[in-house]
DRENDO-1510 file (C-alpha; in Angstrom, 1 decimal, always signed):
<recs>
REC; n; res; u; v; w
REC; 1; UNK; +85.8; +112.0; +50.0 .
REC; 2; UNK; +83.5; +111.1; +52.9 .
REC; 3; UNK; +85.3; +110.5; +56.2 .
REC; 4; UNK; +84.9; +106.8; +57.0 .
REC; 5; UNK; +84.1; +107.5; +60.6 .
REC; 6; UNK; +80.9; +109.1; +59.4 .
REC; 7; UNK; +79.9; +105.8; +57.7 .
REC; 8; UNK; +80.8; +103.2; +60.3 .
REC; 9; UNK; +77.8; +102.3; +62.5 .
REC; 10; UNK; +78.5; +102.6; +66.2 .
REC; 11; UNK; +77.3; +99.0; +66.7 .
REC; 12; UNK; +80.0; +97.8; +64.3 .
REC; 13; UNK; +82.7; +99.9; +65.9 .
REC; 14; UNK; +81.8; +98.9; +69.5 .
REC; 15; UNK; +81.3; +95.3; +68.5 .
REC; 16; UNK; +84.8; +95.2; +66.9 .
REC; 17; UNK; +86.5; +96.9; +69.9 .
REC; 18; UNK; +84.8; +94.6; +72.3 .
REC; 19; UNK; +85.7; +91.3; +70.6 .
REC; 20; UNK; +87.7; +89.0; +73.0 .
REC; 21; UNK; +90.6; +88.9; +70.5 .
REC; 22; UNK; +90.8; +92.7; +70.4 .
REC; 23; UNK; +89.6; +94.0; +73.8 .
REC; 24; UNK; +90.7; +97.5; +73.1 .
REC; 25; UNK; +87.6; +99.1; +74.5 .
REC; 26; UNK; +88.4; +97.6; +77.9 .
REC; 27; UNK; +92.1; +98.7; +77.6 .
REC; 28; UNK; +91.1; +102.3; +76.8 .
REC; 29; UNK; +88.6; +102.4; +79.6 .
REC; 30; UNK; +91.2; +101.1; +82.1 .
REC; 31; UNK; +93.8; +103.7; +81.0 .
REC; 32; UNK; +91.2; +106.4; +81.3 .
REC; 33; UNK; +90.2; +105.3; +84.8 .
REC; 34; UNK; +93.8; +105.2; +85.9 .
REC; 35; UNK; +94.2; +108.8; +84.7 .
REC; 36; UNK; +91.1; +109.9; +86.5 .
REC; 37; UNK; +92.4; +108.3; +89.7 .
REC; 38; UNK; +95.8; +109.8; +89.5 .
REC; 39; UNK; +94.9; +113.3; +88.5 .
REC; 40; UNK; +91.4; +113.7; +90.0 .
REC; 41; UNK; +90.5; +116.4; +87.4 .
REC; 42; UNK; +87.5; +118.7; +88.1 .
REC; 43; UNK; +87.0; +118.8; +84.3 .
REC; 44; UNK; +87.9; +116.4; +81.5 .
REC; 45; UNK; +87.6; +116.1; +77.7 .
REC; 46; UNK; +87.5; +112.8; +75.9 .
REC; 47; UNK; +88.6; +113.5; +72.3 .
REC; 48; UNK; +87.0; +110.9; +70.1 .
REC; 49; UNK; +84.5; +109.7; +72.6 .
REC; 50; UNK; +82.3; +107.6; +70.3 .
REC; 51; UNK; +79.4; +106.2; +72.3 .
REC; 52; UNK; +81.0; +107.1; +75.6 .
REC; 53; UNK; +83.3; +104.2; +76.3 .
REC; 54; UNK; +85.0; +104.9; +79.7 .
REC; 55; UNK; +82.6; +107.7; +80.8 .
REC; 56; UNK; +81.1; +105.2; +83.3 .
REC; 57; UNK; +84.4; +105.4; +85.2 .
REC; 58; UNK; +83.9; +109.1; +85.9 .
REC; 59; UNK; +83.0; +110.0; +89.5 .
REC; 60; UNK; +80.7; +113.1; +89.1 .
REC; 61; UNK; +81.4; +114.3; +92.6 .
REC; 62; UNK; +85.0; +114.7; +91.6 .
REC; 63; UNK; +84.9; +115.4; +87.9 .
REC; 64; UNK; +82.0; +117.8; +87.6 .
REC; 65; UNK; +82.4; +118.8; +84.0 .
REC; 66; UNK; +82.8; +116.3; +81.1 .
REC; 67; UNK; +83.3; +117.2; +77.5 .
REC; 68; UNK; +83.0; +114.6; +74.7 .
REC; 69; UNK; +84.2; +115.4; +71.2 .
REC; 70; UNK; +83.5; +113.2; +68.2 .
REC; 71; UNK; +83.2; +113.7; +64.4 .
REC; 72; UNK; +80.1; +111.5; +64.2 .
REC; 73; UNK; +77.0; +113.2; +65.7 .
REC; 74; UNK; +75.1; +109.9; +65.8 .
REC; 75; UNK; +77.7; +108.5; +68.2 .
REC; 76; UNK; +77.3; +111.5; +70.4 .
REC; 77; UNK; +73.5; +111.0; +70.6 .
REC; 78; UNK; +74.1; +107.5; +71.9 .
REC; 79; UNK; +76.6; +108.8; +74.4 .
REC; 80; UNK; +74.1; +111.3; +75.6 .
REC; 81; UNK; +71.4; +108.7; +76.1 .
REC; 82; UNK; +73.8; +106.5; +78.0 .
REC; 83; UNK; +75.5; +109.0; +80.3 .
REC; 84; UNK; +73.7; +112.4; +80.5 .
REC; 85; UNK; +71.5; +111.4; +83.5 .
REC; 86; UNK; +74.5; +110.4; +85.6 .
REC; 87; UNK; +76.8; +113.1; +84.4 .
REC; 88; UNK; +75.0; +116.4; +84.8 .
REC; 89; UNK; +78.0; +118.4; +83.6 .
REC; 90; UNK; +78.2; +116.5; +80.2 .
REC; 91; UNK; +78.9; +118.6; +77.1 .
REC; 92; UNK; +78.9; +116.8; +73.7 .
REC; 93; UNK; +80.4; +118.5; +70.7 .
REC; 94; UNK; +80.4; +117.2; +67.1 .
REC; 95; UNK; +83.3; +118.3; +65.0 .
REC; 96; UNK; +86.9; +117.9; +63.9 .
REC; 97; UNK; +89.4; +118.4; +66.7 .
REC; 98; UNK; +91.9; +119.8; +64.2 .
REC; 99; UNK; +89.7; +122.9; +63.5 .
REC; 100; UNK; +88.4; +125.9; +65.3 .
REC; 101; UNK; +84.9; +124.5; +65.0 .
REC; 102; UNK; +85.5; +122.5; +68.1 .
REC; 103; UNK; +85.7; +125.0; +71.0 .
REC; 104; UNK; +84.9; +124.7; +74.7 .
REC; 105; UNK; +86.1; +126.2; +78.0 .
REC; 106; UNK; +89.5; +124.7; +78.9 .
REC; 107; UNK; +89.6; +121.5; +80.9 .
REC; 108; UNK; +92.1; +120.2; +83.4 .
REC; 109; UNK; +92.6; +116.8; +81.6 .
REC; 110; UNK; +92.2; +115.7; +78.0 .
REC; 111; UNK; +92.2; +112.1; +77.0 .
REC; 112; UNK; +93.1; +111.1; +73.4 .
REC; 113; UNK; +92.8; +107.4; +73.0 .
REC; 114; UNK; +93.9; +106.2; +69.6 .
REC; 115; UNK; +93.2; +109.6; +68.1 .
REC; 116; UNK; +96.5; +110.7; +66.7 .
REC; 117; UNK; +96.5; +107.9; +64.1 .
REC; 118; UNK; +93.8; +109.7; +62.2 .
REC; 119; UNK; +94.9; +113.4; +62.4 .
REC; 120; UNK; +97.6; +115.8; +61.5 .
REC; 121; UNK; +99.4; +115.5; +64.8 .
REC; 122; UNK; +100.9; +118.9; +64.8 .
REC; 123; UNK; +97.6; +120.6; +64.1 .
REC; 124; UNK; +95.7; +118.5; +66.6 .
REC; 125; UNK; +98.3; +119.3; +69.4 .
REC; 126; UNK; +98.0; +123.0; +68.6 .
REC; 127; UNK; +94.3; +122.9; +69.0 .
REC; 128; UNK; +94.4; +120.8; +72.1 .
REC; 129; UNK; +96.7; +123.2; +73.9 .
REC; 130; UNK; +94.0; +125.9; +73.6 .
REC; 131; UNK; +91.4; +123.5; +75.1 .
REC; 132; UNK; +93.4; +122.5; +78.2 .
REC; 133; UNK; +94.3; +124.8; +81.0 .
REC; 134; UNK; +97.9; +125.9; +81.2 .
REC; 135; UNK; +99.7; +123.2; +83.2 .
REC; 136; UNK; +96.8; +120.8; +82.5 .
REC; 137; UNK; +97.3; +117.2; +81.5 .
REC; 138; UNK; +97.0; +115.4; +78.1 .
REC; 139; UNK; +96.9; +111.6; +78.1 .
REC; 140; UNK; +97.6; +110.0; +74.7 .
REC; 141; UNK; +97.3; +106.3; +73.7 .
REC; 142; UNK; +98.9; +105.4; +70.4 .
REC; 143; UNK; +99.2; +102.0; +68.7 .
REC; 144; UNK; +102.8; +100.6; +68.4 .
REC; 145; UNK; +104.0; +99.2; +65.1 .
REC; 146; UNK; +104.2; +95.4; +64.9 .
REC; 147; UNK; +105.2; +93.1; +62.1 .
REC; 148; UNK; +103.3; +90.3; +63.7 .
REC; 149; UNK; +99.9; +92.1; +64.1 .
REC; 150; UNK; +97.9; +93.9; +61.4 .
REC; 151; UNK; +97.4; +97.6; +61.9 .
REC; 152; UNK; +93.6; +97.1; +61.5 .
REC; 153; UNK; +92.7; +93.8; +63.1 .
REC; 154; UNK; +90.7; +91.5; +60.9 .
REC; 155; UNK; +87.1; +91.8; +62.0 .
REC; 156; UNK; +83.7; +90.2; +61.3 .
REC; 157; UNK; +82.4; +93.8; +60.8 .
REC; 158; UNK; +83.2; +94.7; +57.2 .
REC; 159; UNK; +82.6; +98.5; +57.7 .
REC; 160; UNK; +85.8; +98.7; +59.7 .
REC; 161; UNK; +87.9; +97.9; +56.6 .
REC; 162; UNK; +87.3; +101.4; +55.4 .
REC; 163; UNK; +89.8; +102.6; +58.1 .
REC; 164; UNK; +92.8; +100.9; +56.6 .
REC; 165; UNK; +93.6; +103.5; +53.9 .
REC; 166; UNK; +93.4; +106.4; +56.4 .
REC; 167; UNK; +95.2; +104.9; +59.4 .
REC; 168; UNK; +98.7; +106.3; +60.0 .
REC; 169; UNK; +100.6; +104.9; +63.0 .
REC; 170; UNK; +102.4; +107.5; +65.1 .
REC; 171; UNK; +105.6; +106.5; +66.8 .
REC; 172; UNK; +105.8; +107.6; +70.4 .
REC; 173; UNK; +109.1; +109.3; +69.7 .
REC; 174; UNK; +107.6; +111.3; +67.0 .
REC; 175; UNK; +104.6; +112.3; +69.1 .
REC; 176; UNK; +106.9; +113.4; +71.9 .
REC; 177; UNK; +109.1; +115.4; +69.5 .
REC; 178; UNK; +106.1; +117.3; +68.1 .
REC; 179; UNK; +104.5; +117.8; +71.5 .
REC; 180; UNK; +107.8; +119.1; +73.1 .
REC; 181; UNK; +108.2; +121.4; +70.1 .
REC; 182; UNK; +104.9; +123.0; +71.0 .
REC; 183; UNK; +105.7; +123.5; +74.7 .
REC; 184; UNK; +104.3; +120.3; +76.1 .
REC; 185; UNK; +106.3; +118.5; +78.8 .
REC; 186; UNK; +106.5; +114.7; +78.8 .
REC; 187; UNK; +105.8; +113.5; +82.4 .
REC; 188; UNK; +105.5; +109.8; +81.9 .
REC; 189; UNK; +105.5; +107.1; +79.2 .
REC; 190; UNK; +104.7; +103.4; +79.4 .
REC; 191; UNK; +103.7; +100.5; +77.2 .
REC; 192; UNK; +100.6; +98.5; +77.6 .
REC; 193; UNK; +99.2; +95.4; +75.8 .
REC; 194; UNK; +95.6; +94.5; +75.1 .
REC; 195; UNK; +94.2; +91.1; +75.6 .
REC; 196; UNK; +94.2; +90.8; +71.8 .
REC; 197; UNK; +98.0; +91.0; +71.8 .
REC; 198; UNK; +98.4; +94.6; +70.4 .
REC; 199; UNK; +100.8; +96.9; +72.1 .
REC; 200; UNK; +100.2; +100.6; +72.8 .
REC; 201; UNK; +102.1; +103.5; +74.3 .
REC; 202; UNK; +100.5; +105.7; +77.0 .
REC; 203; UNK; +102.1; +109.1; +77.2 .
REC; 204; UNK; +101.3; +111.8; +79.8 .
REC; 205; UNK; +102.1; +115.4; +78.8 .
REC; 206; UNK; +101.7; +118.6; +80.8 .
REC; 207; UNK; +100.2; +121.2; +78.6 .
REC; 208; UNK; +102.2; +124.4; +77.9 .
REC; 209; UNK; +102.4; +127.0; +80.7 .
REC; 210; UNK; +104.0; +129.6; +78.4 .
REC; 211; UNK; +105.3; +129.9; +74.9 .
REC; 212; UNK; +108.5; +128.1; +75.9 .
REC; 213; UNK; +109.7; +124.9; +74.3 .
REC; 214; UNK; +108.8; +121.8; +76.4 .
REC; 215; UNK; +110.9; +119.1; +77.8 .
REC; 216; UNK; +110.9; +115.9; +79.8 .
REC; 217; UNK; +110.2; +116.5; +83.5 .
REC; 218; UNK; +108.4; +115.3; +86.6 .
REC; 219; UNK; +106.5; +118.5; +87.3 .
REC; 220; UNK; +103.4; +118.9; +89.3 .
REC; 221; UNK; +100.3; +120.5; +87.7 .
REC; 222; UNK; +99.3; +124.0; +88.9 .
REC; 223; UNK; +95.9; +125.6; +88.1 .
REC; 224; UNK; +95.8; +128.0; +85.2 .
REC; 225; UNK; +95.4; +131.6; +86.4 .
REC; 226; UNK; +92.6; +133.5; +84.7 .
REC; 227; UNK; +90.8; +130.5; +83.3 .
REC; 228; UNK; +87.4; +129.0; +84.1 .
REC; 229; UNK; +89.2; +126.2; +85.8 .
REC; 230; UNK; +90.8; +128.6; +88.3 .
REC; 231; UNK; +87.4; +130.0; +89.1 .
REC; 232; UNK; +86.2; +126.5; +89.9 .
REC; 233; UNK; +89.2; +125.9; +92.1 .
REC; 234; UNK; +88.6; +129.2; +93.9 .
REC; 235; UNK; +85.0; +128.2; +94.6 .
REC; 236; UNK; +86.2; +124.7; +95.7 .
REC; 237; UNK; +88.6; +125.9; +98.4 .
REC; 238; UNK; +91.8; +127.1; +96.7 .
REC; 239; UNK; +91.7; +130.6; +98.1 .
REC; 240; UNK; +91.0; +129.6; +101.7 .
REC; 241; UNK; +93.9; +127.1; +101.6 .
REC; 242; UNK; +96.2; +129.7; +100.1 .
REC; 243; UNK; +95.3; +132.0; +102.9 .
REC; 244; UNK; +95.8; +129.2; +105.4 .
REC; 245; UNK; +99.3; +128.5; +104.0 .
REC; 246; UNK; +100.2; +132.2; +104.3 .
REC; 247; UNK; +99.1; +132.3; +107.9 .
REC; 248; UNK; +101.0; +129.2; +108.8 .
REC; 249; UNK; +104.1; +130.5; +107.1 .
REC; 250; UNK; +103.8; +133.8; +108.9 .
REC; 251; UNK; +103.5; +132.1; +112.2 .
REC; 252; UNK; +106.6; +130.0; +111.3 .
REC; 253; UNK; +108.5; +133.2; +110.5 .
REC; 254; UNK; +107.5; +134.7; +113.8 .
REC; 255; UNK; +108.8; +131.7; +115.7 .
REC; 256; UNK; +112.1; +131.9; +113.9 .
REC; 257; UNK; +112.3; +135.6; +114.7 .
REC; 258; UNK; +111.7; +134.9; +118.4 .
REC; 259; UNK; +114.6; +132.5; +118.4 .
REC; 260; UNK; +116.8; +135.2; +116.9 .
REC; 261; UNK; +115.7; +138.0; +119.2 .
REC; 262; UNK; +116.2; +135.9; +122.4 .
REC; 263; UNK; +114.9; +136.6; +125.9 .
REC; 264; UNK; +112.9; +139.7; +125.0 .
REC; 265; UNK; +111.1; +137.9; +122.3 .
REC; 266; UNK; +110.3; +134.9; +124.5 .
REC; 267; UNK; +108.9; +137.2; +127.2 .
REC; 268; UNK; +106.8; +139.3; +124.8 .
REC; 269; UNK; +105.1; +136.2; +123.3 .
REC; 270; UNK; +104.4; +134.6; +126.7 .
REC; 271; UNK; +107.3; +132.2; +127.3 .
REC; 272; UNK; +109.1; +133.7; +130.3 .
REC; 273; UNK; +110.5; +130.2; +131.3 .
REC; 274; UNK; +112.4; +129.9; +128.0 .
REC; 275; UNK; +113.6; +133.5; +128.4 .
REC; 276; UNK; +115.0; +132.7; +131.8 .
REC; 277; UNK; +116.8; +129.6; +130.5 .
REC; 278; UNK; +118.4; +131.7; +127.7 .
REC; 279; UNK; +119.5; +134.4; +130.2 .
REC; 280; UNK; +121.2; +131.7; +132.3 .
REC; 281; UNK; +123.2; +130.5; +129.4 .
REC; 282; UNK; +121.1; +127.6; +128.2 .
REC; 283; UNK; +120.6; +128.9; +124.6 .
REC; 284; UNK; +120.7; +125.7; +122.5 .
REC; 285; UNK; +117.7; +124.0; +124.0 .
REC; 286; UNK; +115.1; +126.9; +123.7 .
REC; 287; UNK; +116.5; +127.8; +120.3 .
REC; 288; UNK; +116.1; +124.3; +118.9 .
REC; 289; UNK; +112.7; +123.9; +120.4 .
REC; 290; UNK; +111.5; +127.2; +118.9 .
REC; 291; UNK; +112.9; +126.3; +115.5 .
REC; 292; UNK; +111.3; +122.9; +115.6 .
REC; 293; UNK; +107.9; +124.6; +116.2 .
REC; 294; UNK; +108.6; +126.9; +113.3 .
REC; 295; UNK; +109.4; +123.9; +111.1 .
REC; 296; UNK; +106.1; +122.3; +112.2 .
REC; 297; UNK; +104.2; +125.4; +111.0 .
REC; 298; UNK; +106.1; +125.4; +107.7 .
REC; 299; UNK; +104.9; +121.8; +107.3 .
REC; 300; UNK; +101.3; +123.0; +107.9 .
REC; 301; UNK; +101.8; +125.6; +105.3 .
REC; 302; UNK; +103.1; +123.1; +102.8 .
REC; 303; UNK; +100.1; +120.9; +103.3 .
REC; 304; UNK; +97.8; +123.8; +102.6 .
REC; 305; UNK; +99.7; +124.5; +99.4 .
REC; 306; UNK; +99.3; +120.9; +98.4 .
REC; 307; UNK; +95.6; +121.2; +99.0 .
REC; 308; UNK; +95.5; +124.4; +96.9 .
REC; 309; UNK; +97.3; +122.4; +94.1 .
REC; 310; UNK; +100.4; +124.6; +94.2 .
REC; 311; UNK; +102.3; +121.5; +95.1 .
REC; 312; UNK; +101.6; +117.9; +94.2 .
REC; 313; UNK; +99.2; +115.8; +96.3 .
REC; 314; UNK; +100.8; +114.9; +99.6 .
REC; 315; UNK; +100.4; +111.8; +101.7 .
REC; 316; UNK; +97.2; +111.7; +103.9 .
REC; 317; UNK; +96.3; +115.2; +102.5 .
REC; 318; UNK; +92.7; +115.4; +103.6 .
REC; 319; UNK; +93.3; +113.9; +107.0 .
REC; 320; UNK; +96.3; +116.2; +107.7 .
REC; 321; UNK; +94.4; +119.3; +106.6 .
REC; 322; UNK; +91.4; +118.4; +108.9 .
REC; 323; UNK; +93.7; +117.8; +111.9 .
REC; 324; UNK; +95.6; +121.0; +111.3 .
REC; 325; UNK; +92.4; +123.0; +111.0 .
REC; 326; UNK; +90.9; +121.5; +114.1 .
REC; 327; UNK; +94.1; +122.1; +116.2 .
REC; 328; UNK; +94.2; +125.8; +115.0 .
REC; 329; UNK; +90.5; +126.2; +115.7 .
REC; 330; UNK; +90.7; +124.7; +119.2 .
REC; 331; UNK; +93.6; +127.0; +120.1 .
REC; 332; UNK; +91.6; +129.9; +118.6 .
REC; 333; UNK; +88.6; +129.2; +120.8 .
REC; 334; UNK; +90.6; +130.5; +123.8 .
REC; 335; UNK; +89.6; +133.9; +122.3 .
REC; 336; UNK; +86.2; +133.6; +124.0 .
REC; 337; UNK; +87.4; +133.3; +127.6 .
REC; 338; UNK; +90.1; +135.7; +126.8 .
REC; 339; UNK; +87.6; +138.4; +125.8 .
REC; 340; UNK; +85.6; +137.8; +129.0 .
REC; 341; UNK; +88.8; +138.1; +131.1 .
REC; 342; UNK; +89.9; +141.2; +129.2 .
REC; 343; UNK; +86.5; +142.8; +129.8 .
REC; 344; UNK; +86.9; +142.2; +133.5 .
REC; 345; UNK; +90.4; +143.6; +133.6 .
REC; 346; UNK; +92.1; +140.3; +134.2 .
REC; 347; UNK; +94.1; +140.4; +131.0 .
REC; 348; UNK; +96.3; +143.4; +130.5 .
REC; 349; UNK; +97.9; +142.5; +127.2 .
REC; 350; UNK; +95.5; +142.6; +124.1 .
REC; 351; UNK; +98.2; +140.8; +122.1 .
REC; 352; UNK; +97.0; +137.5; +123.8 .
REC; 353; UNK; +93.6; +138.1; +122.2 .
REC; 354; UNK; +95.3; +138.8; +118.8 .
REC; 355; UNK; +97.2; +135.5; +119.0 .
REC; 356; UNK; +93.9; +133.6; +119.6 .
REC; 357; UNK; +92.1; +135.4; +116.8 .
REC; 358; UNK; +94.8; +134.7; +114.3 .
REC; 359; UNK; +94.8; +131.0; +115.3 .
REC; 360; UNK; +91.0; +130.9; +115.0 .
REC; 361; UNK; +91.0; +132.6; +111.6 .
REC; 362; UNK; +93.7; +130.2; +110.3 .
REC; 363; UNK; +91.8; +127.2; +111.5 .
REC; 364; UNK; +88.7; +128.5; +109.7 .
REC; 365; UNK; +90.7; +128.9; +106.5 .
REC; 366; UNK; +91.9; +125.3; +106.7 .
REC; 367; UNK; +88.5; +123.8; +107.5 .
REC; 368; UNK; +86.6; +125.9; +104.9 .
REC; 369; UNK; +89.2; +125.1; +102.3 .
REC; 370; UNK; +89.3; +121.4; +102.9 .
REC; 371; UNK; +85.5; +121.2; +103.1 .
REC; 372; UNK; +85.0; +122.9; +99.7 .
REC; 373; UNK; +87.9; +121.0; +98.0 .
REC; 374; UNK; +87.1; +117.6; +99.7 .
REC; 375; UNK; +86.3; +115.6; +96.5 .
REC; 376; UNK; +89.3; +116.8; +94.6 .
REC; 377; UNK; +91.7; +116.1; +97.4 .
REC; 378; UNK; +91.4; +112.3; +97.0 .
REC; 379; UNK; +93.7; +110.1; +95.0 .
REC; 380; UNK; +97.3; +108.8; +95.3 .
REC; 381; UNK; +100.2; +111.1; +96.5 .
REC; 382; UNK; +102.4; +112.7; +94.0 .
REC; 383; UNK; +100.2; +113.3; +91.9 .
REC; 384; UNK; +104.4; +113.8; +84.9 .
REC; 385; UNK; +106.3; +120.3; +62.5 .
REC; 386; UNK; +103.8; +118.1; +60.7 .
REC; 387; UNK; +102.5; +114.8; +61.8 .
REC; 388; UNK; +100.7; +112.0; +60.0 .
REC; 389; UNK; +98.0; +113.5; +57.9 .
REC; 390; UNK; +94.6; +111.9; +57.7 .
REC; 391; UNK; +90.9; +112.4; +58.5 .
REC; 392; UNK; +89.8; +113.2; +62.0 .
REC; 393; UNK; +88.2; +110.1; +63.6 .
REC; 394; UNK; +84.8; +110.0; +65.1 .
REC; 395; UNK; +86.1; +107.7; +67.9 .
REC; 396; UNK; +89.3; +106.1; +69.2 .
REC; 397; UNK; +90.6; +102.8; +68.2 .
REC; 398; UNK; +90.0; +100.3; +65.5 .
</recs>
């Protein structure tokens, strides 16, 4: 039997989805835009992309690689004509998402808007996990059952009636059960309603990081080691920021050690005044001051880890990384007069030059890292067995 998605003209489908009494195209585009803003993925796959609804919401300076998958190749040609010029990283693949015929390098985020109603959910989830980086994000939108609203909304486009026999609603609880059974982690779930009155469930899953069974959680999303996405992140500043984090943490540990060693440590690292205060019995003040400085360096390290996507996105991330990098660099520039003074015999302790060099190098790590990762560091802080069988859709919705 021919899959009905291969027979429905794109004009009929888009006309149906855009009707004021249905308005599902707008709803899906809005949910997709929210996902892009929250997760700022460098790569995304739209599973069941049809003519490219929602692709206009992608910022190519942030999301540099876009994959569109659809069963109907005619839909993809329209999507290409509409979006290829603005999205240079656009890849369009015709095929059934349930099979190995659909293959592409893993992406950071996959969007499945009204897809699971037309597939074997278990098989589709298994394929999707191989197409998303470990720890990446899957956003699903499924239609909620309703006694008051028909599953396939009556439409002036008669070709849409062919969908009724193949549509199988998937309850959010069932989708969660199947996903968790395959190692996905449910991060968030919320209900939304279209202008036409239909209700839908938007679920955000973190894709498996190992073969372990999934769970509900509020976990952040790390990059997947050894994947093409990690290579992109490395080029975009992840390694410099990880090095910056290590430097800041090392400096923090050094300050904590100075507080423990006492006067000898203070004198060695150029703070004879604090050493004298400790020797005269005033231990608490210098110790608390030194530990407070150590805590500040720990905070700098954590911000670098946030920029490297080891941690979730922190408040004012880009601003903080720039400020930290500039302060480190300005301190490090004392290396220049220090070298001049050392060459003239005015500085007798080379360790002073080492301190300035380490500071300069750390500042460079911060500034290079934030410059390369700048577009991806935007967005809000914080950023969470068998299914219904049926044909694979060529596009989301009905």
